[in-house]
N, CA, C and O of each residue as an XYZ file, in Angstrom:
288
protein
N     104.568     95.879     81.076
C     105.104     96.901     82.128
C     106.082     97.519     81.402
O     106.764     96.869     80.609
N     106.279     98.981     81.611
C     107.188     99.945     80.934
C     108.460     99.788     81.756
O     108.302     99.752     82.976
N     109.544     99.702     81.334
C     110.744     99.729     81.922
C     111.571    100.971     81.598
O     111.964    101.183     80.451
N     111.814    101.741     82.560
C     112.533    102.961     82.260
C     113.884    102.882     82.654
O     114.088    102.189     83.651
N     114.996    103.493     82.047
C     116.332    103.387     82.280
C     116.868    104.827     82.049
O     116.957    105.229     80.888
N     117.247    105.669     83.137
C     117.658    107.001     82.993
C     118.881    107.210     82.101
O     119.153    108.311     81.624
N     119.681    105.995     81.875
C     120.896    106.160     81.164
C     120.535    106.113     79.800
O     121.371    106.601     79.040
N     119.519    105.659     79.294
C     119.152    105.420     77.913
C     117.993    106.390     77.535
O     117.317    106.894     78.432
N     117.778    106.632     76.362
C     116.734    107.510     75.879
C     115.527    106.857     75.436
O     114.461    107.465     75.344
N     115.671    105.563     75.142
C     114.503    104.746     74.662
C     113.795    103.941     75.805
O     114.395    103.665     76.844
N     112.682    103.627     75.606
C     111.645    103.019     76.562
C     111.680    101.376     76.084
O     111.732    100.991     74.916
N     111.644    100.631     77.134
C     111.474     99.079     76.892
C     110.325     98.654     77.440
O     110.000     99.128     78.529
N     109.566     97.768     76.853
C     108.285     97.078     77.386
C     108.657     95.723     77.590
O     109.413     95.157     76.799
N     108.109     95.071     78.748
C     108.347     93.597     78.936
C     107.146     92.835     78.162
O     106.194     93.440     77.670
N     107.282     91.680     78.126
C     106.444     90.779     77.283
C     105.304     90.504     78.409
O     105.440     90.656     79.623
N     104.157     90.066     77.716
C     103.173     89.494     78.603
C     103.445     87.982     78.830
O     103.954     87.260     77.973
N     103.035     87.546     80.139
C     103.361     86.114     80.392
C     102.171     85.746     81.398
O     101.308     86.494     81.857
N     102.357     84.488     81.591
C     101.201     83.739     82.402
C     101.854     83.718     84.036
O     103.029     83.423     84.254
N     101.005     84.035     84.967
C     101.504     83.951     86.257
C     101.149     82.301     86.697
O     100.083     81.758     86.409
N     102.207     81.672     87.406
C     101.950     80.282     87.691
C     101.683     80.157     89.204
O     101.187     79.139     89.687
N     102.036     81.250     89.941
C     101.755     81.224     91.522
C     100.925     82.444     91.847
O     100.752     83.294     90.974
N     100.457     82.567     92.925
C      99.818     83.551     93.599
C      98.669     83.453     94.392
O      98.179     82.329     94.498
N      98.127     84.401     94.981
C      96.962     84.280     95.860
C      95.878     85.198     95.353
O      96.219     86.345     95.065
N      94.727     84.875     95.219
C      93.588     85.763     94.773
C      93.430     86.867     95.853
O      93.583     86.689     97.061
N      93.080     88.108     95.203
C      92.960     89.291     96.130
C      91.763     89.109     97.086
O      91.746     89.673     98.180
N      90.922     88.441     96.727
C      89.754     88.274     97.663
C      89.958     87.259     98.725
O      89.045     86.976     99.501
N      91.070     86.729     98.783
C      91.483     85.693     99.846
C      91.955     86.251    101.197
O      92.632     87.275    101.286
N      91.581     85.564    102.165
C      92.167     85.878    103.526
C      93.615     85.536    103.653
O      94.294     86.085    104.521
N      94.100     84.695    102.868
C      95.411     84.065    102.847
C      96.353     85.141    102.388
O      97.396     85.172    103.042
N      96.260     85.941    101.523
C      97.152     86.899    100.900
C      97.613     88.015    101.942
O      98.794     88.325    102.097
N      96.718     88.492    102.526
C      97.198     89.542    103.881
C      97.990     88.740    104.935
O      98.956     89.238    105.513
N      97.557     87.489    105.169
C      98.398     86.727    106.090
C      99.640     86.358    105.609
O     100.599     86.435    106.378
N      99.811     85.932    104.362
C     101.078     85.618    103.890
C     102.058     86.770    103.824
O     103.241     86.671    104.150
N     101.430     87.956    103.341
C     102.224     89.055    103.387
C     102.802     89.657    104.788
O     103.861     90.273    104.911
N     102.000     89.384    105.671
C     102.405     89.849    107.195
C     103.448     88.809    107.554
O     104.454     89.227    108.126
N     103.346     87.473    107.291
C     104.338     86.833    107.744
C     105.607     87.075    106.999
O     106.670     87.096    107.619
N     105.566     87.253    105.755
C     106.877     87.580    104.958
C     107.581     88.912    105.369
O     108.803     89.048    105.420
N     106.662     89.877    105.654
C     107.254     91.371    105.853
C     107.702     91.468    107.247
O     108.473     92.388    107.519
N     107.329     90.640    108.191
C     107.814     90.733    109.626
C     109.094     90.429    109.681
O     109.839     91.157    110.337
N     109.610     89.275    108.994
C     110.902     88.898    109.221
C     111.859     89.349    108.147
O     112.957     88.812    108.003
N     111.390     90.432    107.326
C     112.432     91.232    106.468
C     113.565     91.645    106.944
O     114.625     91.457    106.348
N     113.463     92.312    108.178
C     114.528     93.254    108.675
C     115.572     92.148    109.251
O     116.757     92.477    109.317
N     115.213     90.968    109.632
C     116.135     89.857    110.119
C     116.901     89.232    109.113
O     117.937     88.669    109.463
N     116.541     89.232    107.804
C     117.128     88.508    106.759
C     117.908     89.154    105.920
O     118.615     88.477    105.175
N     117.959     90.557    105.848
C     118.727     91.489    104.962
C     119.752     92.308    105.640
O     119.645     92.602    106.830
N     120.784     92.697    104.872
C     121.878     93.392    105.573
C     121.593     94.933    105.781
O     122.067     95.656    106.657
N     120.615     95.304    104.667
C     120.138     96.814    104.791
C     119.341     97.250    105.907
O     119.162     96.529    106.888
N     118.797     98.544    105.779
C     117.852     98.902    106.748
C     116.647     99.125    105.868
O     116.651     99.952    104.956
N     115.488     98.267    106.207
C     114.312     98.299    105.527
C     113.429     99.385    106.155
O     113.373     99.586    107.369
N     112.768    100.041    105.261
C     111.760    101.056    105.471
C     110.338    100.616    105.072
O     110.045    100.614    103.877
N     109.510    100.273    105.927
C     108.196     99.615    105.579
C     106.988    100.588    105.779
O     106.854    101.232    106.820
N     106.187    100.657    104.812
C     104.965    101.539    104.847
C     103.953    100.975    104.289
O     103.989    101.054    103.061
N     103.001    100.398    104.746
C     101.754     99.582    104.031
C     102.376     98.588    103.129
O     103.153     97.745    103.578
N     102.058     98.654    101.838
C     102.547     97.718    100.825
C     103.847     98.039    100.307
O     104.365     97.215     99.554
N     104.493     99.150    100.597
C     105.833     99.915    100.080
C     106.779     99.381    100.950
O     106.514     99.349    102.152
N     107.997     98.895    100.473
C     109.348     98.651    101.032
C     110.351     99.215    100.353
O     110.474     99.066     99.137
N     111.209     99.957    101.124
C     112.449    100.403    100.478
C     113.663     99.904    101.400
O     113.563     99.779    102.621
N     114.672     99.668    100.756
C     115.824     99.048    101.518
C     116.929    100.168    101.361
O     117.097    100.635    100.235
N     117.721    100.646    102.456
C     118.806    101.488    102.168
C     120.087    100.707    102.574
O     120.127    100.059    103.620
N     121.059    100.784    101.770
C     122.245    100.028    101.859
C     123.386    101.288    101.855
O     123.440    102.142    100.970
N     124.163    101.228    102.876
C     125.257    102.034    103.081
C     126.670    101.373    103.495
O     126.747    100.518    104.377
N     127.658    101.802    102.849
C     128.909    101.252    103.208
C     130.165    102.085    102.537
O     130.202    102.298    101.325
N     131.087    102.489    103.355
C     132.123    103.400    102.740
C     133.125    102.417    101.696
O     133.715    102.927    100.744
N     133.202    101.257    101.953
C     133.979    100.385    100.872
C     133.002    100.132     99.754
O     131.847     99.736     99.913
N     133.553    100.388     98.673
C     132.704    100.159     97.176
C     132.511     98.625     97.160
O     131.403     98.209     96.824
N     133.504     97.723     97.499
C     133.353     96.367     97.127
C     132.412     95.757     98.269
O     131.555     94.949     97.911
N     132.506     96.047     99.431
C     131.429     95.488    100.347
C     130.031     96.265     99.980
O     128.985     95.671    100.243
N     129.986     97.213     99.544
C     128.695     97.878     99.113
C     128.072     97.083     97.928
O     126.874     96.799     97.890
N     128.868     96.784     97.075
C     128.401     95.999     96.009
C     127.982     94.436     96.537
O     126.959     93.863     96.162
N     128.765     93.985     97.282
C     128.429     92.655     97.869
C     127.014     92.639     98.764
O     126.246     91.678     98.710
N     126.770     93.779     99.567
C     125.497     93.915    100.213
C     124.427     93.893     99.283
O     123.430     93.201     99.492
N     124.555     94.581     98.295
C     123.544     94.739     97.279
C     123.136     93.506     96.592
O     122.279     93.546     95.709
């Protein structure tokens, strides 16, 4: 996976590794586990999640810098 950082001009690549956990893409269990996890997301975080299909964005806002850092 390529890791980009806009503060640096060079690119970094992560190392290959073996997955120890996961669910097969052909499995009926994958979508079920995804729905169970994503439905409770808004109850477990301090930010405002925006959910669309498989993409999730979380918006954090706070006028106090220290509280903002703690929320993230």
